[in-house]
Gaussian input, Z-matrix of N, CA and C with variables (Angstrom, degrees):
# hf/3-21g

backbone

0 1
 N
 C     1     B1
 C     2     B2     1     A1
 N     3     B3     2     A2     1     D1
 C     4     B4     3     A3     2     D2
 C     5     B5     4     A4     3     D3
 N     6     B6     5     A5     4     D4
 C     7     B7     6     A6     5     D5
 C     8     B8     7     A7     6     D6
 N     9     B9     8     A8     7     D7
 C    10    B10     9     A9     8     D8
 C    11    B11    10    A10     9     D9
 N    12    B12    11    A11    10    D10
 C    13    B13    12    A12    11    D11
 C    14    B14    13    A13    12    D12
 N    15    B15    14    A14    13    D13
 C    16    B16    15    A15    14    D14
 C    17    B17    16    A16    15    D15
 N    18    B18    17    A17    16    D16
 C    19    B19    18    A18    17    D17
 C    20    B20    19    A19    18    D18
 N    21    B21    20    A20    19    D19
 C    22    B22    21    A21    20    D20
 C    23    B23    22    A22    21    D21
 N    24    B24    23    A23    22    D22
 C    25    B25    24    A24    23    D23
 C    26    B26    25    A25    24    D24
 N    27    B27    26    A26    25    D25
 C    28    B28    27    A27    26    D26
 C    29    B29    28    A28    27    D27
 N    30    B30    29    A29    28    D28
 C    31    B31    30    A30    29    D29
 C    32    B32    31    A31    30    D30
 N    33    B33    32    A32    31    D31
 C    34    B34    33    A33    32    D32
 C    35    B35    34    A34    33    D33
 N    36    B36    35    A35    34    D34
 C    37    B37    36    A36    35    D35
 C    38    B38    37    A37    36    D36
 N    39    B39    38    A38    37    D37
 C    40    B40    39    A39    38    D38
 C    41    B41    40    A40    39    D39
 N    42    B42    41    A41    40    D40
 C    43    B43    42    A42    41    D41
 C    44    B44    43    A43    42    D42
 N    45    B45    44    A44    43    D43
 C    46    B46    45    A45    44    D44
 C    47    B47    46    A46    45    D45
 N    48    B48    47    A47    46    D46
 C    49    B49    48    A48    47    D47
 C    50    B50    49    A49    48    D48
 N    51    B51    50    A50    49    D49
 C    52    B52    51    A51    50    D50
 C    53    B53    52    A52    51    D51
 N    54    B54    53    A53    52    D52
 C    55    B55    54    A54    53    D53
 C    56    B56    55    A55    54    D54
 N    57    B57    56    A56    55    D55
 C    58    B58    57    A57    56    D56
 C    59    B59    58    A58    57    D57
 N    60    B60    59    A59    58    D58
 C    61    B61    60    A60    59    D59
 C    62    B62    61    A61    60    D60
 N    63    B63    62    A62    61    D61
 C    64    B64    63    A63    62    D62
 C    65    B65    64    A64    63    D63
 N    66    B66    65    A65    64    D64
 C    67    B67    66    A66    65    D65
 C    68    B68    67    A67    66    D66
 N    69    B69    68    A68    67    D67
 C    70    B70    69    A69    68    D68
 C    71    B71    70    A70    69    D69
 N    72    B72    71    A71    70    D70
 C    73    B73    72    A72    71    D71
 C    74    B74    73    A73    72    D72
 N    75    B75    74    A74    73    D73
 C    76    B76    75    A75    74    D74
 C    77    B77    76    A76    75    D75
 N    78    B78    77    A77    76    D76
 C    79    B79    78    A78    77    D77
 C    80    B80    79    A79    78    D78
 N    81    B81    80    A80    79    D79
 C    82    B82    81    A81    80    D80
 C    83    B83    82    A82    81    D81
 N    84    B84    83    A83    82    D82
 C    85    B85    84    A84    83    D83
 C    86    B86    85    A85    84    D84
 N    87    B87    86    A86    85    D85
 C    88    B88    87    A87    86    D86
 C    89    B89    88    A88    87    D87
 N    90    B90    89    A89    88    D88
 C    91    B91    90    A90    89    D89
 C    92    B92    91    A91    90    D90
 N    93    B93    92    A92    91    D91
 C    94    B94    93    A93    92    D92
 C    95    B95    94    A94    93    D93
 N    96    B96    95    A95    94    D94
 C    97    B97    96    A96    95    D95
 C    98    B98    97    A97    96    D96
 N    99    B99    98    A98    97    D97
 C   100   B100    99    A99    98    D98
 C   101   B101   100   A100    99    D99
 N   102   B102   101   A101   100   D100
 C   103   B103   102   A102   101   D101
 C   104   B104   103   A103   102   D102
 N   105   B105   104   A104   103   D103
 C   106   B106   105   A105   104   D104
 C   107   B107   106   A106   105   D105
 N   108   B108   107   A107   106   D106
 C   109   B109   108   A108   107   D107
 C   110   B110   109   A109   108   D108
 N   111   B111   110   A110   109   D109
 C   112   B112   111   A111   110   D110
 C   113   B113   112   A112   111   D111
 N   114   B114   113   A113   112   D112
 C   115   B115   114   A114   113   D113
 C   116   B116   115   A115   114   D114
 N   117   B117   116   A116   115   D115
 C   118   B118   117   A117   116   D116
 C   119   B119   118   A118   117   D117
 N   120   B120   119   A119   118   D118
 C   121   B121   120   A120   119   D119
 C   122   B122   121   A121   120   D120
 N   123   B123   122   A122   121   D121
 C   124   B124   123   A123   122   D122
 C   125   B125   124   A124   123   D123
 N   126   B126   125   A125   124   D124
 C   127   B127   126   A126   125   D125
 C   128   B128   127   A127   126   D126
 N   129   B129   128   A128   127   D127
 C   130   B130   129   A129   128   D128
 C   131   B131   130   A130   129   D129
 N   132   B132   131   A131   130   D130
 C   133   B133   132   A132   131   D131
 C   134   B134   133   A133   132   D132
 N   135   B135   134   A134   133   D133
 C   136   B136   135   A135   134   D134
 C   137   B137   136   A136   135   D135
 N   138   B138   137   A137   136   D136
 C   139   B139   138   A138   137   D137
 C   140   B140   139   A139   138   D138
 N   141   B141   140   A140   139   D139
 C   142   B142   141   A141   140   D140
 C   143   B143   142   A142   141   D141
 N   144   B144   143   A143   142   D142
 C   145   B145   144   A144   143   D143
 C   146   B146   145   A145   144   D144
 N   147   B147   146   A146   145   D145
 C   148   B148   147   A147   146   D146
 C   149   B149   148   A148   147   D147
 N   150   B150   149   A149   148   D148
 C   151   B151   150   A150   149   D149
 C   152   B152   151   A151   150   D150
 N   153   B153   152   A152   151   D151
 C   154   B154   153   A153   152   D152
 C   155   B155   154   A154   153   D153
 N   156   B156   155   A155   154   D154
 C   157   B157   156   A156   155   D155
 C   158   B158   157   A157   156   D156
 N   159   B159   158   A158   157   D157
 C   160   B160   159   A159   158   D158
 C   161   B161   160   A160   159   D159
 N   162   B162   161   A161   160   D160
 C   163   B163   162   A162   161   D161
 C   164   B164   163   A163   162   D162
 N   165   B165   164   A164   163   D163
 C   166   B166   165   A165   164   D164
 C   167   B167   166   A166   165   D165
 N   168   B168   167   A167   166   D166
 C   169   B169   168   A168   167   D167
 C   170   B170   169   A169   168   D168
 N   171   B171   170   A170   169   D169
 C   172   B172   171   A171   170   D170
 C   173   B173   172   A172   171   D171
 N   174   B174   173   A173   172   D172
 C   175   B175   174   A174   173   D173
 C   176   B176   175   A175   174   D174
 N   177   B177   176   A176   175   D175
 C   178   B178   177   A177   176   D176
 C   179   B179   178   A178   177   D177
 N   180   B180   179   A179   178   D178
 C   181   B181   180   A180   179   D179
 C   182   B182   181   A181   180   D180
 N   183   B183   182   A182   181   D181
 C   184   B184   183   A183   182   D182
 C   185   B185   184   A184   183   D183
 N   186   B186   185   A185   184   D184
 C   187   B187   186   A186   185   D185
 C   188   B188   187   A187   186   D186
 N   189   B189   188   A188   187   D187
 C   190   B190   189   A189   188   D188
 C   191   B191   190   A190   189   D189
 N   192   B192   191   A191   190   D190
 C   193   B193   192   A192   191   D191
 C   194   B194   193   A193   192   D192
 N   195   B195   194   A194   193   D193
 C   196   B196   195   A195   194   D194
 C   197   B197   196   A196   195   D195
 N   198   B198   197   A197   196   D196
 C   199   B199   198   A198   197   D197
 C   200   B200   199   A199   198   D198
 N   201   B201   200   A200   199   D199
 C   202   B202   201   A201   200   D200
 C   203   B203   202   A202   201   D201
 N   204   B204   203   A203   202   D202
 C   205   B205   204   A204   203   D203
 C   206   B206   205   A205   204   D204
 N   207   B207   206   A206   205   D205
 C   208   B208   207   A207   206   D206
 C   209   B209   208   A208   207   D207
 N   210   B210   209   A209   208   D208
 C   211   B211   210   A210   209   D209
 C   212   B212   211   A211   210   D210
 N   213   B213   212   A212   211   D211
 C   214   B214   213   A213   212   D212
 C   215   B215   214   A214   213   D213
 N   216   B216   215   A215   214   D214
 C   217   B217   216   A216   215   D215
 C   218   B218   217   A217   216   D216
 N   219   B219   218   A218   217   D217
 C   220   B220   219   A219   218   D218
 C   221   B221   220   A220   219   D219
 N   222   B222   221   A221   220   D220
 C   223   B223   222   A222   221   D221
 C   224   B224   223   A223   222   D222
 N   225   B225   224   A224   223   D223
 C   226   B226   225   A225   224   D224
 C   227   B227   226   A226   225   D225
 N   228   B228   227   A227   226   D226
 C   229   B229   228   A228   227   D227
 C   230   B230   229   A229   228   D228
 N   231   B231   230   A230   229   D229
 C   232   B232   231   A231   230   D230
 C   233   B233   232   A232   231   D231
 N   234   B234   233   A233   232   D232
 C   235   B235   234   A234   233   D233
 C   236   B236   235   A235   234   D234
 N   237   B237   236   A236   235   D235
 C   238   B238   237   A237   236   D236
 C   239   B239   238   A238   237   D237
 N   240   B240   239   A239   238   D238
 C   241   B241   240   A240   239   D239
 C   242   B242   241   A241   240   D240
 N   243   B243   242   A242   241   D241
 C   244   B244   243   A243   242   D242
 C   245   B245   244   A244   243   D243
 N   246   B246   245   A245   244   D244
 C   247   B247   246   A246   245   D245
 C   248   B248   247   A247   246   D246
 N   249   B249   248   A248   247   D247
 C   250   B250   249   A249   248   D248
 C   251   B251   250   A250   249   D249

   B1=1.4462
   B2=1.5369
   B3=1.3266
   B4=1.4642
   B5=1.5297
   B6=1.3330
   B7=1.4681
   B8=1.5194
   B9=1.3349
   B10=1.4630
   B11=1.5329
   B12=1.3037
   B13=1.4709
   B14=1.5269
   B15=1.3134
   B16=1.4631
   B17=1.5315
   B18=1.3350
   B19=1.4511
   B20=1.5225
   B21=1.3399
   B22=1.4587
   B23=1.5219
   B24=1.3164
   B25=1.4580
   B26=1.5344
   B27=1.3179
   B28=1.4665
   B29=1.5180
   B30=1.3403
   B31=1.4578
   B32=1.5234
   B33=1.3267
   B34=1.4632
   B35=1.5238
   B36=1.3487
   B37=1.4569
   B38=1.5214
   B39=1.3095
   B40=1.4662
   B41=1.5305
   B42=1.3293
   B43=1.4566
   B44=1.5319
   B45=1.3434
   B46=1.4645
   B47=1.5202
   B48=1.3107
   B49=1.4467
   B50=1.5159
   B51=1.3330
   B52=1.4603
   B53=1.5203
   B54=1.3145
   B55=1.4656
   B56=1.5177
   B57=1.3269
   B58=1.4605
   B59=1.5160
   B60=1.3274
   B61=1.4551
   B62=1.5220
   B63=1.3392
   B64=1.4575
   B65=1.5241
   B66=1.3093
   B67=1.4697
   B68=1.5327
   B69=1.3124
   B70=1.4588
   B71=1.5101
   B72=1.3270
   B73=1.4644
   B74=1.5140
   B75=1.3141
   B76=1.4572
   B77=1.5243
   B78=1.3350
   B79=1.4573
   B80=1.5198
   B81=1.3192
   B82=1.4563
   B83=1.5197
   B84=1.3202
   B85=1.4580
   B86=1.5170
   B87=1.3322
   B88=1.4599
   B89=1.5204
   B90=1.3254
   B91=1.4542
   B92=1.5120
   B93=1.3145
   B94=1.4584
   B95=1.5224
   B96=1.3256
   B97=1.4611
   B98=1.5247
   B99=1.3359
   B100=1.4545
   B101=1.5327
   B102=1.3302
   B103=1.4571
   B104=1.5260
   B105=1.3224
   B106=1.4606
   B107=1.5246
   B108=1.3203
   B109=1.4560
   B110=1.5239
   B111=1.3026
   B112=1.4649
   B113=1.5289
   B114=1.3360
   B115=1.4640
   B116=1.5206
   B117=1.3314
   B118=1.4694
   B119=1.5263
   B120=1.3403
   B121=1.4651
   B122=1.5330
   B123=1.3298
   B124=1.4681
   B125=1.5223
   B126=1.3212
   B127=1.4539
   B128=1.5222
   B129=1.3358
   B130=1.4608
   B131=1.5285
   B132=1.3434
   B133=1.4643
   B134=1.5210
   B135=1.3368
   B136=1.4571
   B137=1.5261
   B138=1.3267
   B139=1.4720
   B140=1.5263
   B141=1.3165
   B142=1.4595
   B143=1.5247
   B144=1.3221
   B145=1.4606
   B146=1.5205
   B147=1.3195
   B148=1.4508
   B149=1.5221
   B150=1.3106
   B151=1.4611
   B152=1.5137
   B153=1.3200
   B154=1.4616
   B155=1.5161
   B156=1.3133
   B157=1.4557
   B158=1.5158
   B159=1.3122
   B160=1.4598
   B161=1.5255
   B162=1.3142
   B163=1.4625
   B164=1.5284
   B165=1.3445
   B166=1.4553
   B167=1.5077
   B168=1.3211
   B169=1.4621
   B170=1.5223
   B171=1.3348
   B172=1.4602
   B173=1.5250
   B174=1.3064
   B175=1.4608
   B176=1.5218
   B177=1.3076
   B178=1.4540
   B179=1.5211
   B180=1.3322
   B181=1.4581
   B182=1.5232
   B183=1.3261
   B184=1.4523
   B185=1.5177
   B186=1.3167
   B187=1.4575
   B188=1.5195
   B189=1.3162
   B190=1.4498
   B191=1.5202
   B192=1.3241
   B193=1.4560
   B194=1.5293
   B195=1.3152
   B196=1.4637
   B197=1.5256
   B198=1.3072
   B199=1.4548
   B200=1.5184
   B201=1.3109
   B202=1.4549
   B203=1.5217
   B204=1.3301
   B205=1.4581
   B206=1.5235
   B207=1.3261
   B208=1.4537
   B209=1.5244
   B210=1.3192
   B211=1.4605
   B212=1.5321
   B213=1.3253
   B214=1.4635
   B215=1.5230
   B216=1.3055
   B217=1.4655
   B218=1.5165
   B219=1.3220
   B220=1.4675
   B221=1.5327
   B222=1.3249
   B223=1.4656
   B224=1.5290
   B225=1.3083
   B226=1.4665
   B227=1.5273
   B228=1.3420
   B229=1.4571
   B230=1.5212
   B231=1.3525
   B232=1.4608
   B233=1.5297
   B234=1.3172
   B235=1.4657
   B236=1.5162
   B237=1.3192
   B238=1.4567
   B239=1.5178
   B240=1.3220
   B241=1.4609
   B242=1.5375
   B243=1.2988
   B244=1.4632
   B245=1.5258
   B246=1.3371
   B247=1.4597
   B248=1.5197
   B249=1.3284
   B250=1.4492
   B251=1.4750
   A1=108.56
   A2=116.86
   A3=121.84
   A4=109.81
   A5=115.24
   A6=120.83
   A7=109.49
   A8=116.04
   A9=121.74
   A10=110.61
   A11=116.78
   A12=122.13
   A13=112.51
   A14=117.38
   A15=121.61
   A16=111.94
   A17=115.77
   A18=124.90
   A19=113.58
   A20=116.43
   A21=121.49
   A22=108.97
   A23=116.67
   A24=120.50
   A25=109.62
   A26=116.15
   A27=121.23
   A28=109.57
   A29=115.34
   A30=121.88
   A31=110.59
   A32=116.41
   A33=120.81
   A34=107.65
   A35=116.12
   A36=121.96
   A37=114.19
   A38=117.74
   A39=121.49
   A40=110.58
   A41=116.18
   A42=123.19
   A43=110.42
   A44=115.76
   A45=122.64
   A46=109.28
   A47=115.87
   A48=120.75
   A49=111.35
   A50=115.19
   A51=121.53
   A52=108.13
   A53=116.54
   A54=120.31
   A55=109.17
   A56=115.13
   A57=122.50
   A58=108.50
   A59=115.82
   A60=120.69
   A61=108.84
   A62=116.00
   A63=120.59
   A64=109.35
   A65=116.58
   A66=122.29
   A67=113.77
   A68=117.07
   A69=121.17
   A70=114.27
   A71=117.64
   A72=121.07
   A73=110.14
   A74=116.21
   A75=120.79
   A76=108.82
   A77=116.00
   A78=120.31
   A79=108.98
   A80=114.80
   A81=122.42
   A82=106.25
   A83=115.91
   A84=121.49
   A85=109.01
   A86=115.82
   A87=120.38
   A88=108.75
   A89=115.88
   A90=121.04
   A91=110.49
   A92=114.74
   A93=121.70
   A94=109.33
   A95=116.69
   A96=121.10
   A97=109.18
   A98=114.29
   A99=121.38
   A100=111.24
   A101=115.88
   A102=120.13
   A103=110.10
   A104=116.01
   A105=122.40
   A106=108.09
   A107=116.99
   A108=121.74
   A109=106.78
   A110=116.49
   A111=121.41
   A112=112.20
   A113=117.37
   A114=120.76
   A115=112.12
   A116=115.94
   A117=120.75
   A118=112.56
   A119=117.25
   A120=123.98
   A121=111.31
   A122=115.50
   A123=121.97
   A124=108.11
   A125=115.00
   A126=122.13
   A127=108.30
   A128=116.89
   A129=120.51
   A130=108.55
   A131=114.59
   A132=121.63
   A133=109.43
   A134=116.83
   A135=120.45
   A136=108.44
   A137=116.69
   A138=122.09
   A139=109.79
   A140=115.59
   A141=122.25
   A142=111.10
   A143=115.34
   A144=123.24
   A145=107.34
   A146=116.52
   A147=119.84
   A148=110.44
   A149=115.87
   A150=122.50
   A151=107.44
   A152=116.55
   A153=119.04
   A154=110.69
   A155=114.73
   A156=121.36
   A157=109.32
   A158=114.66
   A159=119.64
   A160=110.16
   A161=115.07
   A162=123.10
   A163=112.83
   A164=115.66
   A165=121.12
   A166=115.31
   A167=118.48
   A168=121.47
   A169=108.83
   A170=115.93
   A171=121.40
   A172=106.99
   A173=116.58
   A174=121.29
   A175=113.62
   A176=118.32
   A177=120.30
   A178=111.87
   A179=116.11
   A180=122.35
   A181=109.30
   A182=116.28
   A183=120.14
   A184=109.71
   A185=116.62
   A186=121.14
   A187=108.82
   A188=115.82
   A189=121.98
   A190=110.80
   A191=116.98
   A192=122.25
   A193=110.72
   A194=118.25
   A195=124.16
   A196=112.43
   A197=116.68
   A198=120.54
   A199=109.17
   A200=114.96
   A201=120.79
   A202=108.72
   A203=116.22
   A204=121.86
   A205=108.33
   A206=116.70
   A207=122.37
   A208=108.13
   A209=116.82
   A210=121.56
   A211=109.43
   A212=116.59
   A213=120.29
   A214=109.79
   A215=115.65
   A216=121.35
   A217=112.97
   A218=117.69
   A219=121.33
   A220=112.88
   A221=119.14
   A222=122.17
   A223=112.37
   A224=117.38
   A225=121.57
   A226=113.31
   A227=113.97
   A228=122.46
   A229=107.94
   A230=118.06
   A231=119.33
   A232=110.19
   A233=115.60
   A234=121.39
   A235=108.69
   A236=116.50
   A237=121.59
   A238=106.99
   A239=117.88
   A240=122.41
   A241=112.49
   A242=117.97
   A243=120.21
   A244=112.70
   A245=116.91
   A246=119.25
   A247=112.20
   A248=118.65
   A249=121.97
   A250=109.81
   D1=125.54
   D2=179.78
   D3=-78.83
   D4=128.11
   D5=-179.64
   D6=-122.11
   D7=148.19
   D8=179.11
   D9=-80.10
   D10=-174.42
   D11=-177.55
   D12=-63.70
   D13=-21.20
   D14=179.17
   D15=-95.22
   D16=8.05
   D17=179.84
   D18=67.39
   D19=25.64
   D20=173.73
   D21=-97.01
   D22=148.11
   D23=177.68
   D24=-63.77
   D25=134.02
   D26=-179.12
   D27=-75.47
   D28=137.60
   D29=-177.50
   D30=-108.28
   D31=126.67
   D32=174.49
   D33=-65.23
   D34=136.84
   D35=179.63
   D36=91.38
   D37=-6.13
   D38=-179.39
   D39=-95.03
   D40=152.55
   D41=178.70
   D42=-83.24
   D43=129.49
   D44=177.91
   D45=-132.62
   D46=161.45
   D47=177.11
   D48=-142.56
   D49=164.65
   D50=175.33
   D51=-155.66
   D52=163.60
   D53=176.96
   D54=-130.58
   D55=156.64
   D56=178.42
   D57=-136.13
   D58=148.47
   D59=177.16
   D60=-136.33
   D61=136.84
   D62=178.55
   D63=-156.33
   D64=126.10
   D65=176.58
   D66=50.12
   D67=41.02
   D68=177.75
   D69=89.21
   D70=-16.16
   D71=178.34
   D72=-90.22
   D73=143.07
   D74=178.70
   D75=-131.83
   D76=141.69
   D77=175.22
   D78=-132.69
   D79=146.44
   D80=177.94
   D81=-122.67
   D82=128.56
   D83=-175.85
   D84=-127.57
   D85=141.83
   D86=175.01
   D87=-139.42
   D88=150.99
   D89=179.88
   D90=-171.54
   D91=173.74
   D92=-177.89
   D93=-99.31
   D94=132.81
   D95=-179.25
   D96=-66.51
   D97=124.23
   D98=179.74
   D99=-105.00
   D100=-36.97
   D101=-176.14
   D102=-152.92
   D103=147.78
   D104=176.38
   D105=-123.08
   D106=127.02
   D107=174.48
   D108=-97.17
   D109=103.63
   D110=-176.00
   D111=-67.92
   D112=-24.29
   D113=178.83
   D114=-70.02
   D115=-47.70
   D116=-176.05
   D117=-97.99
   D118=-8.27
   D119=-175.77
   D120=59.01
   D121=34.60
   D122=174.51
   D123=-100.19
   D124=146.51
   D125=-179.32
   D126=-121.81
   D127=135.10
   D128=176.84
   D129=-101.87
   D130=125.78
   D131=177.75
   D132=-103.50
   D133=141.02
   D134=171.37
   D135=-121.15
   D136=176.66
   D137=-174.30
   D138=53.23
   D139=42.64
   D140=-173.34
   D141=-73.75
   D142=135.67
   D143=173.18
   D144=-127.12
   D145=147.27
   D146=-176.14
   D147=-145.47
   D148=158.29
   D149=170.32
   D150=-147.77
   D151=156.21
   D152=-175.71
   D153=-148.55
   D154=170.79
   D155=179.35
   D156=-169.15
   D157=-168.81
   D158=-178.79
   D159=-132.19
   D160=140.78
   D161=175.08
   D162=52.98
   D163=42.57
   D164=174.86
   D165=81.02
   D166=3.40
   D167=179.89
   D168=-108.89
   D169=117.10
   D170=178.78
   D171=-125.05
   D172=108.95
   D173=-176.98
   D174=-103.44
   D175=-8.77
   D176=-175.23
   D177=-96.42
   D178=157.90
   D179=176.95
   D180=-82.81
   D181=167.25
   D182=174.68
   D183=-64.61
   D184=139.50
   D185=175.54
   D186=-131.72
   D187=147.33
   D188=-177.65
   D189=-72.41
   D190=134.68
   D191=179.55
   D192=-89.95
   D193=-21.32
   D194=-178.32
   D195=62.87
   D196=35.71
   D197=175.74
   D198=-149.84
   D199=174.20
   D200=177.28
   D201=-103.23
   D202=154.06
   D203=-177.80
   D204=-129.96
   D205=139.40
   D206=174.87
   D207=-110.57
   D208=131.18
   D209=-175.51
   D210=-143.29
   D211=152.65
   D212=175.13
   D213=-63.63
   D214=136.32
   D215=-176.73
   D216=-55.04
   D217=-39.31
   D218=-174.10
   D219=-69.23
   D220=-8.19
   D221=177.62
   D222=-86.84
   D223=-15.64
   D224=-171.69
   D225=-84.95
   D226=142.36
   D227=171.70
   D228=-120.67
   D229=136.58
   D230=176.82
   D231=-68.42
   D232=144.94
   D233=179.46
   D234=-120.15
   D235=132.91
   D236=173.41
   D237=-77.04
   D238=118.55
   D239=-174.55
   D240=-59.35
   D241=-22.86
   D242=-179.70
   D243=-71.56
   D244=-19.07
   D245=-178.43
   D246=-84.88
   D247=-9.63
   D248=-179.13
   D249=-118.90

C-alpha cells in the first residue's frame, strides 16, 4: 500500500505536493494523483504545476508544466485544494 509522507494511504484523484532542493535551487510541485504503482511505490501526478527559486526565495506563482510527473509516494504531502 502506497503511503504519503504523513503515512496516510494515497488517494487517486486527490491533490498532493512535494518539494526538492539541490545546490541552492528549490522547486515546489503539486498535482493530482492519476496512478499508483504498488510494486515500486511510485505515484504519477497529472495537471502538474510548479514554481522554483534559489536559496529559499521563491517570487513566482505556480505555472502549469503540461506534463505528468512520477515521484516516490513517501515524498508527497496532501494539499487542501482551498489553500491554492
